[in-house]
C-alpha positions in Angstrom: 24.1 -43.0 37.9 25.9 -45.3 40.2 25.4 -44.4 43.9 28.1 -45.2 46.4 27.4 -44.6 50.1 30.3 -43.2 52.1 29.7 -44.9 55.4 32.7 -43.5 57.2 32.0 -39.9 56.1 28.4 -40.2 57.2 29.3 -41.4 60.6 31.8 -38.6 61.1 29.3 -36.0 59.8 26.5 -37.2 62.0 28.7 -37.4 65.1 29.8 -33.8 64.6 26.2 -32.8 64.1 25.2 -34.5 67.4 28.1 -32.8 69.3 27.4 -29.4 67.7 23.7 -29.4 68.4 24.2 -30.3 72.0 26.9 -27.6 72.5 24.6 -25.0 70.8 21.7 -26.0 73.1 23.6 -25.5 76.3 21.8 -28.6 77.7 23.3 -31.6 79.5 22.8 -34.5 77.0 20.3 -36.5 75.1 17.3 -38.7 75.9 16.2 -41.4 73.4 13.5 -43.9 73.2 15.0 -47.4 72.7 12.6 -49.8 71.0 14.9 -52.6 70.3 14.9 -51.7 66.6 17.8 -50.7 64.3 17.0 -47.0 63.9 16.9 -46.2 67.6 20.0 -48.4 68.2 22.0 -46.6 65.6 21.0 -43.1 66.8 21.8 -44.1 70.3 25.2 -45.6 69.5 26.2 -42.6 67.4 25.2 -40.3 70.2 27.4 -42.3 72.7 30.3 -42.1 70.3 29.8 -38.4 69.8 29.2 -37.1 73.4 29.9 -40.0 75.7 27.8 -42.6 77.5 27.3 -40.4 80.5 25.3 -37.9 78.4 22.9 -40.3 76.9 19.8 -41.6 78.7 17.8 -44.4 77.1 14.1 -44.9 77.9 12.4 -48.2 77.3 8.6 -47.8 76.9 6.9 -51.2 76.3 3.2 -51.8 76.0 1.9 -55.0 77.4 1.8 -56.6 74.0 5.3 -55.5 73.0 7.5 -58.4 71.9 9.9 -59.8 74.4 12.6 -59.9 71.8 12.3 -56.1 71.4 12.6 -55.6 75.1 15.6 -57.9 75.4 17.4 -56.3 72.4 16.9 -52.9 73.9 18.3 -54.0 77.3 21.3 -55.7 75.6 22.1 -52.5 73.8 21.9 -50.5 77.0 24.4 -52.9 78.6 26.7 -52.9 75.6 26.8 -49.0 75.5 27.1 -48.6 79.2 24.4 -46.0 79.4 21.8 -45.0 82.0 18.3 -46.2 81.3 14.7 -46.1 82.6 11.7 -48.3 81.8 8.3 -46.7 81.6 5.4 -49.1 81.0 2.8 -47.3 78.8 0.1 -49.9 79.2 -1.9 -48.0 81.9 -2.0 -44.8 79.8 -3.1 -46.6 76.6 -5.5 -48.9 78.4 -7.2 -45.9 80.1 -8.0 -44.5 76.6 -8.5 -47.8 74.7 -10.0 -50.4 77.2 -10.0 -52.9 74.3 -7.8 -52.7 71.2 -9.9 -54.3 68.5 -9.3 -54.4 64.7 -11.2 -51.1 64.0 -9.1 -49.1 66.5 -5.8 -50.9 66.1 -4.1 -48.2 64.0 -5.3 -45.4 66.2 -4.1 -47.3 69.2 -0.7 -47.7 67.6 -0.5 -44.0 66.9 -1.6 -43.3 70.4 1.3 -45.4 71.7 3.8 -43.6 69.5 2.6 -40.2 70.8 2.5 -41.4 74.4 6.1 -42.4 74.1 7.2 -39.1 72.6 5.3 -37.2 75.3 7.2 -39.2 77.9 10.5 -38.5 76.3 9.9 -34.7 76.1 8.9 -34.7 79.8 12.0 -36.6 80.8 14.0 -34.2 78.6 12.5 -31.3 80.5 13.2 -33.0 83.9 16.8 -33.8 83.1 17.8 -30.8 80.9 18.3 -32.8 77.7 17.4 -32.8 74.0 15.2 -35.6 72.6 17.2 -37.5 70.0 15.2 -38.6 66.9 15.3 -42.0 65.2 13.5 -41.5 61.9 15.4 -42.5 58.7 15.1 -41.0 55.2 13.0 -43.9 53.9 10.4 -43.3 56.5 10.4 -39.6 56.0 9.9 -40.0 52.2 7.0 -42.4 52.7 5.5 -40.6 55.7 5.7 -43.9 57.5 5.7 -42.2 60.9 3.2 -41.0 63.5 2.9 -37.3 63.3 3.8 -35.8 66.7 4.8 -39.3 67.7 8.0 -41.0 66.5 8.5 -38.1 64.0 8.8 -35.6 66.8 12.2 -34.8 68.3 14.7 -32.1 69.1 17.2 -33.1 66.5 17.3 -36.0 64.0 20.8 -37.6 63.4 19.8 -40.2 60.8 17.2 -38.4 58.8 19.3 -38.4 55.6 20.1 -42.1 55.9 18.0 -44.6 53.9 17.1 -47.8 55.8 19.8 -49.8 53.9 22.4 -47.2 54.9 21.2 -47.4 58.6 22.0 -51.1 58.4 25.4 -50.5 56.9 26.3 -48.0 59.7 24.9 -50.4 62.3 27.3 -53.1 61.2 30.2 -50.6 61.1 29.7 -49.4 64.6 29.0 -52.8 66.2 25.2 -52.8 66.8 24.2 -56.3 67.9 23.4 -58.6 65.0 20.1 -59.6 66.5 18.9 -56.0 66.1 20.3 -55.7 62.5 18.7 -58.8 61.1 15.3 -58.7 62.7 12.3 -57.8 60.6 11.7 -54.0 60.9 8.7 -53.2 63.0 7.2 -50.3 64.9 6.0 -53.0 67.4 2.6 -51.3 67.4 0.7 -54.6 67.6 1.6 -58.3 67.6 3.0 -59.5 64.3 3.1 -56.1 62.8 6.1 -55.5 60.4 6.9 -52.4 58.3 7.4 -54.3 55.0 4.2 -56.3 55.6 2.2 -53.1 55.9 3.9 -51.3 53.0 3.9 -54.2 50.6 7.4 -53.6 49.3 10.8 -54.5 50.8 13.0 -51.8 52.2 15.7 -52.8 49.7 13.4 -52.1 46.8 12.0 -49.0 48.4 15.4 -47.5 48.8 16.4 -48.3 45.2 13.2 -46.6 44.0 13.7 -43.5 46.3 17.3 -43.0 45.2 16.1 -42.7 41.6 13.0 -40.7 42.3 14.3 -38.3 45.0 18.1 -38.2 44.7 18.4 -38.5 40.9 15.1 -36.8 39.9 13.9 -39.7 37.7 10.2 -39.6 36.9 10.1 -41.9 33.9 8.5 -45.4 34.3 10.7 -46.6 31.4 13.9 -45.6 33.3 12.6 -47.3 36.4 11.8 -50.5 34.5 15.2 -50.3 32.8 16.8 -50.3 36.2 15.0 -53.6 37.0 12.4 -52.0 39.3 8.8 -52.9 39.4 6.4 -50.1 38.3 3.8 -51.5 40.7 6.3 -51.1 43.6 7.3 -47.6 42.3 3.6 -46.6 42.1 3.1 -47.7 45.7 6.1 -45.7 46.8 5.0 -42.6 44.9 1.5 -42.9 46.3 2.8 -42.9 49.9 5.3 -40.1 49.2 2.6 -37.8 47.7 -0.1 -38.7 50.2 2.0 -38.1 53.2 3.8 -34.9 52.0 2.2 -33.0 55.0 4.3 -35.0 57.4 7.6 -33.8 56.0 8.0 -30.8 58.2 10.7 -32.1 60.5 13.3 -30.8 62.9 17.0 -30.2 62.1 18.5 -33.2 60.2 22.2 -34.0 59.9 23.2 -32.7 56.4 24.8 -35.3 54.2 24.5 -33.3 50.9 21.5 -35.1 49.5 18.7 -33.4 47.5 15.7 -32.3 49.6 12.7 -34.5 49.4 10.2 -33.0 46.9 6.7 -32.2 48.0 5.3 -34.4 45.2 6.5 -36.7 42.4 4.5 -37.4 39.2 5.6 -40.3 37.1 5.7 -39.8 33.3 4.0 -42.7 31.5 
């Protein structure tokens, strides 16, 4: 089955979703955490297109080790979109809990940062009468590559049915800065951390595998091999998908007509 992503239709559907969810809530707008990465950039830009720049508030929440390129990319997007923004340095909160971030606690500290950021967003949302706009894509949801009650938490999720490769396509379509589109995806949880480095498979390959497993219902290793996919990579993807099934209880997601993510997948040998 040849898959063709309809970028224009996805943009229209998501923008209607963002507009409709805000109208239904009766609140004044959206608040979003801007990391300098592509997912938050696309969510933010689509929200501005949907409800206007005056209804979108961006919050930059760096830790002291956050990369300067992430900070500068987030600031550049704020300027491009003409939106209000705040900066909240989370270093004091994290350092109070982790006086020293050594290798044994690095992952815990990264998760703590993600949860601290979401706690701040929900507090600002309460202060300003807004919804928290999510930034998690379908690839991350499938793999459980999120922090539970951290970056996976939100009021609504506009890009939850977009694979990472589709997020990139939309980013180019709507004019997200190229520096954001082309940078190595990272949660910026610690210096040098990248998504693909941790997972061990490129997003391009992950998305191809997930389309076959999830959207087409393929469970045969022979079919995956016949499509030119590595069974080692497929096994890594399935392992993450199954192990993190508990994370896939998420808020409302913009519907693009794709199959629901199954709880588990078992490959036929």
